[in-house]
Biopython code that builds the backbone (N, CA, C, O; Angstrom):
import numpy as np
from Bio.PDB.StructureBuilder import StructureBuilder

atoms = [
    (1, "ASP", "N", (39.180, -29.870, -57.291)),
    (1, "ASP", "CA", (41.274, -29.777, -57.039)),
    (1, "ASP", "C", (40.594, -30.399, -55.749)),
    (1, "ASP", "O", (39.723, -30.934, -55.063)),
    (2, "TYR", "N", (41.959, -29.755, -56.104)),
    (2, "TYR", "CA", (43.238, -30.171, -54.569)),
    (2, "TYR", "C", (43.785, -29.754, -54.117)),
    (2, "TYR", "O", (42.999, -28.973, -53.582)),
    (3, "ALA", "N", (45.504, -29.284, -53.417)),
    (3, "ALA", "CA", (46.287, -29.201, -53.653)),
    (3, "ALA", "C", (47.141, -30.099, -52.159)),
    (3, "ALA", "O", (46.751, -30.042, -50.993)),
    (4, "VAL", "N", (48.269, -30.817, -52.643)),
    (4, "VAL", "CA", (49.033, -31.444, -52.091)),
    (4, "VAL", "C", (50.027, -30.843, -50.528)),
    (4, "VAL", "O", (51.024, -30.481, -51.153)),
    (5, "PHE", "N", (50.249, -30.644, -49.588)),
    (5, "PHE", "CA", (50.829, -30.307, -49.169)),
    (5, "PHE", "C", (52.215, -31.802, -48.378)),
    (5, "PHE", "O", (51.786, -32.462, -47.431)),
    (6, "LYS", "N", (52.637, -31.890, -48.526)),
    (6, "LYS", "CA", (53.817, -33.100, -47.950)),
    (6, "LYS", "C", (54.256, -32.356, -46.900)),
    (6, "LYS", "O", (54.337, -31.127, -46.917)),
    (7, "ILE", "N", (54.659, -33.349, -45.611)),
    (7, "ILE", "CA", (55.242, -33.120, -44.800)),
    (7, "ILE", "C", (55.984, -34.506, -44.200)),
    (7, "ILE", "O", (55.531, -35.512, -43.654)),
    (8, "LEU", "N", (57.892, -33.902, -44.709)),
    (8, "LEU", "CA", (58.712, -35.606, -44.264)),
    (8, "LEU", "C", (58.787, -35.507, -43.334)),
    (8, "LEU", "O", (58.474, -36.592, -42.845)),
    (9, "SER", "N", (59.172, -34.442, -42.165)),
    (9, "SER", "CA", (59.432, -34.213, -41.030)),
    (9, "SER", "C", (59.632, -33.219, -39.798)),
    (9, "SER", "O", (60.597, -32.471, -39.639)),
    (10, "PHE", "N", (58.455, -33.371, -38.904)),
    (10, "PHE", "CA", (58.929, -32.480, -38.094)),
    (10, "PHE", "C", (59.802, -32.345, -37.060)),
    (10, "PHE", "O", (59.542, -32.045, -35.894)),
    (11, "LEU", "N", (60.945, -32.604, -37.602)),
    (11, "LEU", "CA", (62.314, -32.243, -36.436)),
    (11, "LEU", "C", (62.768, -31.472, -36.068)),
    (11, "LEU", "O", (62.442, -32.218, -35.145)),
    (12, "VAL", "N", (63.315, -30.529, -35.703)),
    (12, "VAL", "CA", (63.492, -29.494, -36.220)),
    (12, "VAL", "C", (64.877, -29.292, -34.887)),
    (12, "VAL", "O", (64.668, -29.301, -33.674)),
    (13, "GLN", "N", (66.306, -29.114, -35.597)),
    (13, "GLN", "CA", (66.937, -29.108, -34.365)),
    (13, "GLN", "C", (67.312, -27.281, -34.024)),
    (13, "GLN", "O", (66.691, -26.312, -34.458)),
    (14, "PRO", "N", (68.715, -27.295, -32.972)),
    (14, "PRO", "CA", (69.271, -25.403, -33.463)),
    (14, "PRO", "C", (69.728, -25.490, -34.614)),
    (14, "PRO", "O", (70.338, -26.175, -35.435)),
    (15, "GLY", "N", (69.133, -24.392, -34.350)),
    (15, "GLY", "CA", (69.884, -23.276, -36.303)),
    (15, "GLY", "C", (69.187, -24.392, -36.981)),
    (15, "GLY", "O", (69.509, -24.260, -38.161)),
    (16, "ASP", "N", (68.587, -25.183, -36.901)),
    (16, "ASP", "CA", (67.740, -25.381, -38.422)),
    (16, "ASP", "C", (66.353, -23.881, -38.874)),
    (16, "ASP", "O", (66.182, -22.837, -38.245)),
    (17, "LEU", "N", (65.683, -24.317, -40.020)),
    (17, "LEU", "CA", (65.147, -23.706, -40.035)),
    (17, "LEU", "C", (63.908, -24.984, -40.641)),
    (17, "LEU", "O", (62.899, -24.523, -41.175)),
    (18, "VAL", "N", (63.981, -25.845, -40.581)),
    (18, "VAL", "CA", (62.308, -26.517, -41.244)),
    (18, "VAL", "C", (61.074, -26.286, -40.954)),
    (18, "VAL", "O", (60.045, -26.302, -41.629)),
    (19, "LEU", "N", (61.331, -26.033, -39.694)),
    (19, "LEU", "CA", (58.919, -24.729, -38.917)),
    (19, "LEU", "C", (59.311, -24.684, -40.128)),
    (19, "LEU", "O", (58.907, -25.518, -40.939)),
    (20, "GLY", "N", (60.582, -23.226, -40.627)),
    (20, "GLY", "CA", (60.469, -22.117, -40.550)),
    (20, "GLY", "C", (59.904, -21.929, -42.182)),
    (20, "GLY", "O", (59.110, -21.065, -42.554)),
    (21, "ASP", "N", (60.634, -23.128, -43.147)),
    (21, "ASP", "CA", (60.473, -23.771, -45.051)),
    (21, "ASP", "C", (59.204, -24.108, -43.875)),
    (21, "ASP", "O", (58.407, -23.172, -43.806)),
    (22, "ILE", "N", (58.918, -25.163, -43.039)),
    (22, "ILE", "CA", (57.690, -25.310, -43.395)),
    (22, "ILE", "C", (56.396, -24.205, -43.479)),
    (22, "ILE", "O", (55.597, -24.120, -44.412)),
    (23, "ALA", "N", (56.412, -23.565, -42.513)),
    (23, "ALA", "CA", (55.884, -22.364, -41.787)),
    (23, "ALA", "C", (55.580, -21.352, -43.701)),
    (23, "ALA", "O", (54.429, -21.057, -44.022)),
    (24, "ASP", "N", (56.822, -20.998, -44.675)),
    (24, "ASP", "CA", (56.707, -21.101, -45.542)),
    (24, "ASP", "C", (56.236, -21.608, -46.639)),
    (24, "ASP", "O", (55.819, -20.677, -47.328)),
    (25, "ALA", "N", (56.098, -22.540, -47.119)),
    (25, "ALA", "CA", (56.141, -23.665, -47.581)),
    (25, "ALA", "C", (53.969, -23.609, -47.664)),
    (25, "ALA", "O", (53.156, -23.800, -48.568)),
    (26, "TRP", "N", (53.881, -23.307, -46.432)),
    (26, "TRP", "CA", (52.502, -23.930, -46.206)),
    (26, "TRP", "C", (52.187, -22.068, -47.029)),
    (26, "TRP", "O", (51.272, -21.986, -47.848)),
    (27, "LYS", "N", (52.903, -20.957, -46.734)),
    (27, "LYS", "CA", (51.928, -20.008, -46.639)),
    (27, "LYS", "C", (52.031, -19.409, -48.705)),
    (27, "LYS", "O", (51.207, -18.769, -49.359)),
    (28, "LYS", "N", (53.208, -19.913, -49.067)),
    (28, "LYS", "CA", (53.109, -20.440, -50.290)),
    (28, "LYS", "C", (52.141, -21.148, -50.873)),
    (28, "LYS", "O", (51.762, -20.864, -52.010)),
    (29, "MET", "N", (51.677, -22.045, -50.249)),
    (29, "MET", "CA", (51.176, -22.648, -51.147)),
    (29, "MET", "C", (49.506, -22.666, -50.891)),
    (29, "MET", "O", (48.639, -23.248, -51.543)),
    (30, "THR", "N", (49.417, -22.040, -50.018)),
    (30, "THR", "CA", (47.200, -21.578, -50.121)),
    (30, "THR", "C", (47.266, -20.826, -50.401)),
    (30, "THR", "O", (46.075, -20.541, -50.529)),
    (31, "LEU", "N", (48.361, -19.098, -51.027)),
    (31, "LEU", "CA", (48.606, -18.701, -51.799)),
    (31, "LEU", "C", (48.337, -18.780, -52.755)),
    (31, "LEU", "O", (47.474, -18.106, -53.317)),
    (32, "ALA", "N", (49.533, -20.310, -53.593)),
    (32, "ALA", "CA", (49.326, -19.739, -54.885)),
    (32, "ALA", "C", (47.750, -20.708, -54.819)),
    (32, "ALA", "O", (46.828, -20.065, -55.321)),
    (33, "ALA", "N", (47.341, -22.082, -54.302)),
    (33, "ALA", "CA", (45.640, -22.630, -54.582)),
    (33, "ALA", "C", (44.846, -22.044, -54.193)),
    (33, "ALA", "O", (43.684, -22.431, -54.074)),
    (34, "LYS", "N", (45.429, -20.581, -53.795)),
    (34, "LYS", "CA", (43.438, -19.294, -53.620)),
    (34, "LYS", "C", (43.442, -18.135, -55.170)),
    (34, "LYS", "O", (42.577, -17.364, -55.586)),
    (35, "ALA", "N", (45.116, -18.554, -55.801)),
    (35, "ALA", "CA", (45.184, -18.014, -57.238)),
    (35, "ALA", "C", (44.246, -18.794, -58.037)),
    (35, "ALA", "O", (43.172, -18.197, -58.118)),
    (36, "LYS", "N", (44.252, -19.699, -58.542)),
    (36, "LYS", "CA", (43.910, -20.817, -58.791)),
    (36, "LYS", "C", (43.048, -21.602, -58.331)),
    (36, "LYS", "O", (43.135, -22.829, -58.378)),
    (37, "GLY", "N", (41.569, -20.571, -57.542)),
    (37, "GLY", "CA", (40.326, -21.611, -57.440)),
    (37, "GLY", "C", (40.223, -22.100, -56.440)),
    (37, "GLY", "O", (39.270, -21.848, -55.703)),
    (38, "ILE", "N", (41.504, -23.229, -56.018)),
    (38, "ILE", "CA", (42.027, -24.582, -55.400)),
    (38, "ILE", "C", (41.365, -23.918, -53.685)),
    (38, "ILE", "O", (42.123, -23.183, -53.053)),
    (39, "LYS", "N", (39.749, -24.314, -52.998)),
    (39, "LYS", "CA", (40.109, -24.540, -51.788)),
    (39, "LYS", "C", (40.484, -25.743, -51.487)),
    (39, "LYS", "O", (40.651, -25.594, -50.277)),
    (40, "LYS", "N", (40.631, -26.368, -51.610)),
    (40, "LYS", "CA", (40.654, -27.894, -51.374)),
    (40, "LYS", "C", (42.359, -28.383, -51.331)),
    (40, "LYS", "O", (43.138, -28.518, -52.274)),
    (41, "VAL", "N", (42.615, -28.612, -49.625)),
    (41, "VAL", "CA", (43.849, -29.052, -49.773)),
    (41, "VAL", "C", (44.287, -30.691, -48.631)),
    (41, "VAL", "O", (44.234, -30.843, -47.410)),
    (42, "ILE", "N", (44.443, -31.054, -49.061)),
    (42, "ILE", "CA", (45.897, -32.852, -48.696)),
    (42, "ILE", "C", (46.903, -32.590, -47.634)),
    (42, "ILE", "O", (47.556, -31.552, -47.736)),
    (43, "ILE", "N", (47.190, -33.628, -46.319)),
    (43, "ILE", "CA", (48.049, -32.441, -45.568)),
    (43, "ILE", "C", (48.446, -34.217, -46.116)),
    (43, "ILE", "O", (47.406, -34.859, -45.962)),
    (44, "ASP", "N", (49.054, -34.713, -46.416)),
    (44, "ASP", "CA", (50.019, -35.552, -46.199)),
    (44, "ASP", "C", (51.553, -35.743, -45.875)),
    (44, "ASP", "O", (52.519, -35.297, -46.495)),
    (45, "ILE", "N", (51.514, -36.659, -44.540)),
    (45, "ILE", "CA", (52.252, -36.980, -43.680)),
    (45, "ILE", "C", (52.400, -37.836, -43.188)),
    (45, "ILE", "O", (52.832, -38.240, -42.108)),
    (46, "SER", "N", (51.692, -38.446, -44.746)),
    (46, "SER", "CA", (52.718, -40.612, -45.187)),
    (46, "SER", "C", (54.529, -41.051, -44.491)),
    (46, "SER", "O", (54.956, -40.702, -43.390)),
    (47, "ASN", "N", (54.811, -41.361, -44.884)),
    (47, "ASN", "CA", (56.813, -41.880, -44.537)),
    (47, "ASN", "C", (57.179, -40.682, -43.927)),
    (47, "ASN", "O", (58.347, -40.315, -44.061)),
    (48, "ASN", "N", (56.214, -39.842, -43.130)),
    (48, "ASN", "CA", (56.764, -38.851, -42.219)),
    (48, "ASN", "C", (58.056, -39.496, -41.712)),
    (48, "ASN", "O", (58.061, -40.698, -41.978)),
    (49, "GLY", "N", (59.431, -38.979, -40.904)),
    (49, "GLY", "CA", (60.010, -39.612, -40.033)),
    (49, "GLY", "C", (60.085, -38.863, -39.002)),
    (49, "GLY", "O", (61.080, -38.537, -38.355)),
    (50, "GLY", "N", (58.611, -38.498, -38.815)),
    (50, "GLY", "CA", (58.179, -37.884, -37.185)),
    (50, "GLY", "C", (59.013, -36.951, -36.148)),
    (50, "GLY", "O", (58.543, -35.841, -36.401)),
    (51, "GLY", "N", (59.600, -36.838, -35.529)),
    (51, "GLY", "CA", (60.423, -35.206, -34.994)),
    (51, "GLY", "C", (59.163, -35.138, -33.531)),
    (51, "GLY", "O", (58.627, -35.968, -32.797)),
    (52, "PHE", "N", (59.141, -33.726, -33.686)),
    (52, "PHE", "CA", (58.829, -33.613, -31.777)),
    (52, "PHE", "C", (57.088, -32.847, -31.768)),
    (52, "PHE", "O", (56.765, -32.032, -32.631)),
    (53, "VAL", "N", (56.230, -33.247, -30.765)),
    (53, "VAL", "CA", (55.219, -33.086, -31.348)),
    (53, "VAL", "C", (55.094, -32.098, -31.844)),
    (53, "VAL", "O", (54.675, -31.913, -32.987)),
    (54, "LEU", "N", (55.727, -30.618, -30.416)),
    (54, "LEU", "CA", (55.399, -29.171, -30.970)),
    (54, "LEU", "C", (56.085, -28.549, -32.214)),
    (54, "LEU", "O", (55.978, -27.359, -32.514)),
    (55, "SER", "N", (56.632, -29.253, -32.746)),
    (55, "SER", "CA", (56.925, -29.116, -34.596)),
    (55, "SER", "C", (55.586, -29.225, -35.142)),
    (55, "SER", "O", (55.068, -28.419, -35.915)),
    (56, "GLY", "N", (55.031, -30.358, -34.648)),
    (56, "GLY", "CA", (53.469, -29.947, -35.047)),
    (56, "GLY", "C", (51.941, -28.774, -34.857)),
    (56, "GLY", "O", (51.181, -28.107, -35.559)),
    (57, "GLU", "N", (52.228, -29.173, -33.194)),
    (57, "GLU", "CA", (51.659, -28.083, -33.007)),
    (57, "GLU", "C", (51.503, -26.288, -33.336)),
    (57, "GLU", "O", (50.518, -25.554, -33.273)),
    (58, "LYS", "N", (53.219, -25.958, -33.771)),
    (58, "LYS", "CA", (53.500, -24.321, -34.139)),
    (58, "LYS", "C", (53.146, -24.199, -35.430)),
    (58, "LYS", "O", (53.444, -23.090, -35.874)),
    (59, "LEU", "N", (52.389, -25.237, -36.548)),
    (59, "LEU", "CA", (52.666, -25.709, -37.727)),
    (59, "LEU", "C", (50.914, -25.743, -37.929)),
    (59, "LEU", "O", (50.316, -25.147, -38.824)),
    (60, "THR", "N", (50.436, -26.390, -37.118)),
    (60, "THR", "CA", (47.993, -26.272, -36.714)),
    (60, "THR", "C", (48.743, -25.112, -36.295)),
    (60, "THR", "O", (48.756, -24.535, -37.382)),
    (61, "ALA", "N", (49.521, -24.173, -35.341)),
    (61, "ALA", "CA", (49.102, -22.419, -35.179)),
    (61, "ALA", "C", (48.739, -21.557, -36.470)),
    (61, "ALA", "O", (47.837, -20.731, -36.614)),
    (62, "ALA", "N", (49.960, -22.107, -37.590)),
    (62, "ALA", "CA", (50.353, -21.745, -38.660)),
    (62, "ALA", "C", (49.356, -21.475, -39.115)),
    (62, "ALA", "O", (49.138, -20.266, -39.034)),
    (63, "MET", "N", (48.592, -22.032, -39.582)),
    (63, "MET", "CA", (47.386, -23.255, -40.650)),
    (63, "MET", "C", (46.245, -22.149, -40.587)),
    (63, "MET", "O", (45.658, -21.514, -41.463)),
    (64, "PHE", "N", (46.131, -22.186, -38.596)),
    (64, "PHE", "CA", (45.138, -22.119, -37.801)),
    (64, "PHE", "C", (45.003, -20.430, -37.439)),
    (64, "PHE", "O", (44.280, -19.954, -36.563)),
    (65, "PRO", "N", (45.553, -19.971, -38.005)),
    (65, "PRO", "CA", (45.830, -18.658, -37.213)),
    (65, "PRO", "C", (44.957, -17.917, -36.669)),
    (65, "PRO", "O", (45.466, -17.174, -35.829)),
    (66, "ASN", "N", (43.608, -17.771, -36.813)),
    (66, "ASN", "CA", (42.078, -17.613, -36.121)),
    (66, "ASN", "C", (41.194, -18.426, -35.062)),
    (66, "ASN", "O", (40.193, -18.085, -34.431)),
    (67, "MET", "N", (42.098, -19.920, -35.099)),
    (67, "MET", "CA", (41.726, -20.362, -33.810)),
    (67, "MET", "C", (41.573, -20.287, -33.061)),
    (67, "MET", "O", (42.629, -19.669, -32.928)),
    (68, "GLU", "N", (41.078, -20.298, -31.824)),
    (68, "GLU", "CA", (41.896, -20.906, -30.589)),
    (68, "GLU", "C", (42.549, -21.874, -30.176)),
    (68, "GLU", "O", (41.955, -22.944, -30.311)),
    (69, "TYR", "N", (43.254, -21.914, -29.854)),
    (69, "TYR", "CA", (44.531, -23.928, -30.551)),
    (69, "TYR", "C", (44.567, -23.484, -28.500)),
    (69, "TYR", "O", (45.049, -22.535, -27.882)),
    (70, "LYS", "N", (43.793, -24.742, -28.056)),
    (70, "LYS", "CA", (44.277, -25.094, -26.242)),
    (70, "LYS", "C", (45.620, -25.831, -26.085)),
    (70, "LYS", "O", (45.540, -27.059, -26.049)),
    (71, "TRP", "N", (47.091, -25.160, -25.967)),
    (71, "TRP", "CA", (47.895, -26.357, -25.514)),
    (71, "TRP", "C", (47.564, -27.249, -24.917)),
    (71, "TRP", "O", (46.339, -27.215, -24.803)),
    (72, "PHE", "N", (48.241, -28.575, -24.159)),
    (72, "PHE", "CA", (48.527, -28.890, -23.174)),
    (72, "PHE", "C", (49.812, -29.435, -22.615)),
    (72, "PHE", "O", (50.910, -28.885, -22.697)),
    (73, "GLU", "N", (49.595, -30.357, -22.151)),
    (73, "GLU", "CA", (50.602, -30.348, -21.380)),
    (73, "GLU", "C", (50.450, -32.018, -20.875)),
    (73, "GLU", "O", (49.551, -32.233, -20.062)),
    (74, "ASN", "N", (51.298, -33.205, -21.329)),
    (74, "ASN", "CA", (50.810, -34.952, -20.863)),
    (74, "ASN", "C", (52.136, -35.582, -19.730)),
    (74, "ASN", "O", (53.262, -35.096, -19.840)),
    (75, "ARG", "N", (51.980, -36.198, -19.137)),
    (75, "ARG", "CA", (52.659, -36.287, -18.300)),
    (75, "ARG", "C", (54.824, -36.951, -18.597)),
    (75, "ARG", "O", (55.699, -37.432, -17.876)),
    (76, "TYR", "N", (54.691, -36.526, -20.102)),
    (76, "TYR", "CA", (55.773, -36.798, -20.994)),
    (76, "TYR", "C", (55.878, -35.043, -20.315)),
    (76, "TYR", "O", (56.008, -34.876, -19.103)),
    (77, "ASP", "N", (55.824, -34.244, -20.969)),
    (77, "ASP", "CA", (56.576, -32.452, -21.322)),
    (77, "ASP", "C", (56.828, -32.454, -19.449)),
    (77, "ASP", "O", (57.493, -31.452, -19.189)),
    (78, "THR", "N", (56.523, -33.202, -18.228)),
    (78, "THR", "CA", (57.327, -32.452, -16.471)),
    (78, "THR", "C", (58.248, -32.730, -17.064)),
    (78, "THR", "O", (58.945, -31.731, -17.239)),
    (79, "VAL", "N", (58.857, -34.042, -17.711)),
    (79, "VAL", "CA", (60.242, -34.185, -17.329)),
    (79, "VAL", "C", (61.268, -34.304, -18.615)),
    (79, "VAL", "O", (61.374, -35.037, -19.598)),
    (80, "TYR", "N", (61.888, -33.295, -18.118)),
    (80, "TYR", "CA", (63.337, -33.019, -19.496)),
    (80, "TYR", "C", (64.129, -33.376, -18.876)),
    (80, "TYR", "O", (64.640, -33.334, -17.757)),
    (81, "ASN", "N", (64.212, -34.086, -20.587)),
    (81, "ASN", "CA", (65.760, -34.760, -20.586)),
    (81, "ASN", "C", (66.476, -33.862, -20.955)),
    (81, "ASN", "O", (66.380, -32.658, -21.196)),
    (82, "LYS", "N", (67.420, -34.840, -20.970)),
    (82, "LYS", "CA", (68.640, -33.502, -21.722)),
    (82, "LYS", "C", (68.480, -32.118, -23.577)),
    (82, "LYS", "O", (68.902, -31.017, -23.929)),
    (83, "PRO", "N", (67.627, -33.218, -24.109)),
    (83, "PRO", "CA", (67.174, -33.041, -25.710)),
    (83, "PRO", "C", (66.197, -32.565, -25.920)),
    (83, "PRO", "O", (65.856, -32.071, -26.995)),
    (84, "MET", "N", (65.510, -32.636, -24.834)),
    (84, "MET", "CA", (64.740, -31.538, -24.404)),
    (84, "MET", "C", (64.653, -29.912, -23.447)),
    (84, "MET", "O", (63.816, -29.013, -23.374)),
    (85, "GLN", "N", (65.202, -30.018, -23.195)),
    (85, "GLN", "CA", (65.956, -28.990, -21.908)),
    (85, "GLN", "C", (65.974, -27.627, -23.348)),
    (85, "GLN", "O", (65.337, -26.599, -23.574)),
    (86, "LEU", "N", (67.205, -28.471, -24.099)),
    (86, "LEU", "CA", (68.273, -28.318, -25.189)),
    (86, "LEU", "C", (66.921, -27.273, -25.798)),
    (86, "LEU", "O", (66.701, -26.145, -25.356)),
    (87, "TRP", "N", (65.999, -28.049, -27.054)),
    (87, "TRP", "CA", (64.461, -27.347, -27.109)),
    (87, "TRP", "C", (64.168, -26.305, -26.690)),
    (87, "TRP", "O", (64.213, -25.399, -27.523)),
    (88, "ALA", "N", (63.818, -25.990, -25.515)),
    (88, "ALA", "CA", (62.405, -25.937, -24.597)),
    (88, "ALA", "C", (63.927, -24.273, -24.351)),
    (88, "ALA", "O", (63.621, -23.171, -24.807)),
    (89, "ASN", "N", (65.154, -24.435, -23.726)),
    (89, "ASN", "CA", (65.823, -23.039, -24.469)),
    (89, "ASN", "C", (66.480, -22.829, -25.473)),
    (89, "ASN", "O", (67.322, -21.931, -25.460)),
    (90, "GLU", "N", (66.208, -23.810, -26.897)),
    (90, "GLU", "CA", (67.533, -22.433, -27.735)),
    (90, "GLU", "C", (66.540, -22.412, -28.889)),
    (90, "GLU", "O", (66.605, -21.632, -29.839)),
    (91, "VAL", "N", (65.473, -23.495, -28.681)),
    (91, "VAL", "CA", (64.560, -24.029, -30.227)),
    (91, "VAL", "C", (63.064, -23.543, -30.579)),
    (91, "VAL", "O", (62.743, -23.515, -31.767)),
    (92, "GLU", "N", (61.960, -23.087, -29.402)),
    (92, "GLU", "CA", (60.424, -23.074, -28.951)),
    (92, "GLU", "C", (60.636, -21.820, -28.692)),
    (92, "GLU", "O", (59.799, -21.190, -29.338)),
    (93, "ASP", "N", (61.361, -21.045, -28.042)),
    (93, "ASP", "CA", (61.360, -18.909, -28.306)),
    (93, "ASP", "C", (61.390, -18.669, -29.874)),
    (93, "ASP", "O", (60.665, -17.851, -30.441)),
    (94, "ALA", "N", (62.294, -19.462, -30.484)),
    (94, "ALA", "CA", (63.027, -18.846, -32.129)),
    (94, "ALA", "C", (60.788, -19.712, -33.200)),
    (94, "ALA", "O", (59.884, -19.479, -34.003)),
    (95, "LEU", "N", (61.005, -20.078, -32.810)),
    (95, "LEU", "CA", (59.815, -20.766, -33.332)),
    (95, "LEU", "C", (57.752, -20.153, -33.288)),
    (95, "LEU", "O", (56.833, -20.057, -34.101)),
    (96, "ASP", "N", (58.000, -19.873, -31.639)),
    (96, "ASP", "CA", (57.568, -18.423, -31.367)),
    (96, "ASP", "C", (57.221, -17.848, -32.174)),
    (96, "ASP", "O", (56.247, -17.937, -32.922)),
    (97, "ASP", "N", (58.549, -16.750, -32.017)),
    (97, "ASP", "CA", (58.423, -15.460, -32.716)),
    (97, "ASP", "C", (58.404, -15.602, -34.407)),
    (97, "ASP", "O", (57.656, -14.822, -34.995)),
    (98, "LEU", "N", (59.347, -16.752, -35.373)),
    (98, "LEU", "CA", (58.549, -17.002, -36.416)),
    (98, "LEU", "C", (57.196, -16.821, -36.509)),
    (98, "LEU", "O", (56.628, -15.869, -37.043)),
    (99, "ILE", "N", (56.530, -18.089, -35.787)),
    (99, "ILE", "CA", (54.740, -17.368, -36.536)),
    (99, "ILE", "C", (54.065, -16.548, -35.968)),
    (99, "ILE", "O", (53.195, -15.829, -36.458)),
    (100, "SER", "N", (54.426, -16.606, -34.896)),
    (100, "SER", "CA", (54.637, -15.387, -34.739)),
    (100, "SER", "C", (54.171, -13.717, -36.199)),
    (100, "SER", "O", (53.280, -12.921, -36.494)),
    (101, "ARG", "N", (55.676, -14.182, -36.616)),
    (101, "ARG", "CA", (55.223, -13.498, -38.471)),
    (101, "ARG", "C", (55.173, -13.363, -38.835)),
    (101, "ARG", "O", (55.460, -12.316, -39.415)),
    (102, "LEU", "N", (54.370, -14.897, -39.274)),
    (102, "LEU", "CA", (53.918, -15.407, -40.136)),
    (102, "LEU", "C", (51.083, -14.516, -41.087)),
    (102, "LEU", "O", (50.553, -15.070, -42.050)),
]
sb = StructureBuilder()
sb.init_structure("model")
sb.init_model(0)
sb.init_chain("A")
sb.init_seg("    ")
for serial, (resi, resn, name, xyz) in enumerate(atoms, 1):
    if name == "N":
        sb.init_residue(resn, " ", resi, " ")
    sb.init_atom(name, np.array(xyz, "f"), 0.0, 1.0, " ", f" {name:<3s}", serial, name[0])
structure = sb.get_structure()
């Protein structure tokens, strides 16, 4: 037996609670699965429209809270265009706060 966790998008805009919804759904799903004795999870990202890599990284941190996670930078992280500046200034801190409360 297994549970399926389907993620349709990693796109987060200022004011959205999409990642919070995903993290909350992950928590609820894992609790329900444990209650039913289910120990295996399939993470389905087929037909996922994409989004921000950082959203996926933050969700990974929520999924594996006790695992040391090394954040990395690549050449695209160093040059900020306007959308990335908005993301860094308005969304990233809120997501960090949300993940820390899970």
